[in-house]
C-alpha angles and dihedrals in degrees: 000000000000117000126191116187125180126197142164101073122134147122118308137166121249110276093030131115138237133179119214123204130198121193116197126190137172099050139070095275095192091059097056134086112224131211145181121222132176136200124197121198111283093009135100121256110268132196116238106174142349138185127212119243090256094047092235098112130044133179129204133191108243091243093063101033112124092016104060129053126195123204140162134212107202094187090058093036087230134137121205137200115192108198119194132175091024119200130202088249088065088069108120145106107283120215132194121212138186124201133171098217104030134102093029126168127271100033138124115259090241092056094043093054100039110122090222089066089060098045093112093046134101118264137196130219095252138239123242122241118191122183118194123207 
């Protein structure tokens, strides 16, 4: 049984930081690409960052580039998202996903972060991030 569990969300003021974690069990962690997605109320789920299975390649949505960092610790089977300089528009439910054939290189960022590319993957239940102005 594959389990994907996100944590680290919360309420933070604009300009602040949060680090999200995602622990994944029940699969060969090293073989999977990992991604972070978010969904705000009334909006579609959007991909914000992903990291290739090897960790060599990463992709970021333009709106978070330079503010967010994605990393993985294969020994701990954990994915991280360090979020700095948070803005109210970052408020959303954040989801972690693992997929065997996503986030490949070379790919366009749009393709790598398309939710459709992760449809066959494993998803968590999400962690809420709220940024106050």
